[in-house]
Each structure stands twice: as structure tokens, then as C-alpha cells.
C-alpha positions in Angstrom: 179.0 167.4 -4.0 181.3 164.7 -3.0 181.4 161.2 -4.3 180.0 159.8 -1.1 177.1 162.2 -1.1 176.3 161.3 -4.8 176.5 157.6 -3.9 174.2 158.1 -0.9 171.6 160.0 -3.0 171.8 157.4 -5.7 171.3 154.6 -3.2 168.3 156.4 -1.7 166.8 156.9 -5.1 167.2 153.3 -6.0 165.6 152.2 -2.7 162.7 154.5 -3.2 162.2 153.2 -6.7 162.3 149.6 -5.5 159.8 150.3 -2.7 157.5 152.0 -5.2 157.7 149.1 -7.6 157.0 146.6 -4.8 153.8 148.4 -3.7 152.5 149.2 -7.1 150.6 145.9 -7.6 150.8 144.1 -4.3 150.5 144.3 -0.6 152.0 142.6 2.5 152.9 138.9 2.7 150.1 136.4 2.7 148.4 135.5 6.0 149.6 132.6 8.1 148.0 129.3 7.1 144.6 129.1 8.8 143.7 132.8 8.7 141.9 134.6 6.0 142.8 138.1 7.1 141.2 140.2 9.9 137.5 140.0 10.6 135.7 143.3 10.6 132.7 143.0 13.0 131.2 146.1 11.5 131.1 144.4 8.1 128.9 141.6 9.4 125.7 142.0 7.4 123.4 139.8 5.4 123.6 142.6 2.9 127.3 142.0 2.0 126.2 140.1 -1.1 123.2 142.2 -1.9 124.2 143.5 -5.4 123.8 142.7 -9.0 126.6 143.0 -11.5 127.4 142.3 -15.2 129.6 139.4 -15.8 132.5 139.3 -18.3 130.5 136.9 -20.5 127.7 139.5 -20.9 125.2 138.1 -18.5 124.0 139.6 -15.2 124.6 138.0 -11.9 122.3 138.6 -8.9 124.9 138.0 -6.2 122.2 138.1 -3.5 121.2 134.6 -4.6 124.4 133.4 -3.0 123.4 134.7 0.4 124.0 131.9 3.0 126.8 130.4 0.8 130.5 131.0 1.6 131.8 133.4 -1.1 135.3 134.5 -1.9 135.8 137.6 -4.1 139.1 137.9 -5.9 139.8 141.5 -6.9 142.2 141.8 -9.9 143.2 144.1 -12.7 144.0 143.0 -16.3 147.4 144.7 -16.3 148.5 143.5 -12.9 151.4 141.1 -13.3 151.0 139.7 -9.8 147.3 139.0 -10.5 148.4 137.2 -13.7 150.9 135.1 -11.8 148.5 134.0 -9.1 145.6 133.4 -11.6 146.4 129.7 -12.3 146.4 128.9 -8.5 143.2 130.8 -8.0 141.5 128.8 -10.8 142.8 125.5 -9.5 141.7 126.2 -5.9 138.3 127.5 -7.0 137.8 124.2 -8.8 138.8 122.2 -5.7 136.2 124.1 -3.7 133.4 123.9 -6.2 130.2 123.2 -4.4 131.6 124.4 -1.0 132.7 127.9 -1.6 131.8 130.1 -4.6 134.7 132.1 -5.9 134.0 135.2 -8.0 136.5 137.3 -9.8 136.0 141.0 -9.6 138.1 142.7 -12.3 138.4 146.4 -12.3 140.7 149.2 -13.3 140.8 148.3 -17.0 138.9 147.8 -20.2 136.5 144.9 -20.6 138.4 143.6 -23.7 141.6 143.5 -21.6 139.7 141.7 -18.8 138.5 139.1 -21.3 142.0 138.7 -22.7 143.4 138.2 -19.1 140.8 135.5 -18.5 141.7 133.7 -21.7 145.4 134.0 -21.2 145.3 132.8 -17.6 142.8 129.9 -17.8 140.4 131.5 -15.3 137.4 131.1 -17.5 135.8 128.6 -15.2 135.4 131.3 -12.6 132.5 133.8 -12.9 133.9 137.3 -13.2 131.7 140.3 -12.4 132.9 143.5 -14.1 133.4 146.4 -11.8 134.1 149.1 -14.4 133.2 152.0 -12.2 134.9 150.7 -9.0 131.7 150.5 -7.0 132.4 147.0 -5.8 136.0 147.8 -4.9 134.8 150.7 -2.9 132.0 148.7 -1.3 134.5 146.2 0.1 137.2 148.7 0.8 139.6 147.3 -1.8 142.3 149.9 -2.7 144.8 147.7 -4.6 145.0 144.5 -6.4 145.2 141.6 -5.9 142.9 141.4 -2.9 140.4 138.9 -1.5 137.2 139.4 0.4 135.8 136.3 2.1 132.1 136.3 3.0 130.9 133.6 5.3 127.4 132.1 5.2 126.1 134.6 7.7 127.5 137.6 5.8 130.6 138.3 7.9 133.4 139.6 5.7 137.2 139.2 6.1 139.5 140.9 3.7 143.1 140.3 2.6 145.1 142.7 0.5 147.8 141.0 -1.5 148.5 137.9 -3.4 147.6 134.4 -2.1 149.4 131.3 -3.4 147.5 128.0 -3.7 148.4 126.8 -0.2 147.3 130.0 1.6 144.2 130.4 -0.6 143.3 126.8 0.1 143.7 127.3 3.9 141.5 130.5 3.7 138.8 128.7 1.8 138.9 125.7 4.1 138.3 128.1 7.0 135.5 129.8 5.1 133.8 126.5 4.2 134.0 125.4 7.8 132.3 128.6 8.9 135.2 129.9 10.9 
């Protein structure tokens, strides 16, 4: 094997490792301001929020009581560094939209104690988090990686976005959701 062949293989290995690392906890760049992802007409259903789930604080939330209300679901995992980095922005924007859009955290892919630690560490305790220990909610909404967001408008139409959203992009998405667009 020549030096150039070894160098090329080394470069390919490094690129593959970098790509794997970039996709392990994230997805594509955030949507342009003013969009919340792509609408899925087949997902339009008043039943989008027809479920009950345990919350991280030990209660049970009947999410169907939120039907008719714009809801944003934030899918995260306790070990996800990208989720941890965006958490303060999510908490801040959720507080700004209190009364107009209900934001729910949907932790999965981890132990409940680790989920509680994440919430304590990131200051997201003002958000209600419904535990998805078995992945049923992630499957229901087609979420395959974290972080991800699903936006449900007042009529039950869902839009999803896979990846991290900074404060500005999340604010734009929730503005659109609150306006019924």
C-alpha cells in the first residue's frame, strides 16, 4: 500500500466518522423562518392528540383535553447533547407562548431518573413532559431521532420537523401555529 492510498483511506475513514457523529443526535438544518416543517395532509385528524400519558412528575395527562388548542411536542432524549443545548431556548420560548400554544416535552430513549435529571439540569421544569418509555408516542408521530418537533394546530393538522430549533426558529414556528397557519 502506498502512502497516498493510506492517506486516502484515512481521510475516508475520518469523513465517515464525522458524518456518523453529525447524524447521531441531529438532523438537517432548521426550517426557514416562517415554516414549521412540511404539512402532512394524511396526518390531519382530530385524533392527533387523543392519548393519555404519564408525566415526569408522576401524574397522568389526558392530552385529548388539549384538542382545539395549538400544541407543540418536543421530542428529546436525556443523553442527547443537542437536546441539552437547545433546552434553555425551548423553555424560554414555551414561556413566551404560554396561553397561546401548549408545549409538551416528550422524553424517550432513556431512564426516567435520567429524564428528571435532564429537566433539572436544563431548567425545563416549567414544561410538562410526558414520558414515552416504550416509544409509542415517537412511533405515533413518526419521530425516528431527536431532537424533533411535531406541531399540532387547533384542527388537528400535524407538521413535523426533525432536528434542533434555536429560539428564533422555534418562535417563528410557534407564531405560525398560534396564528392557525
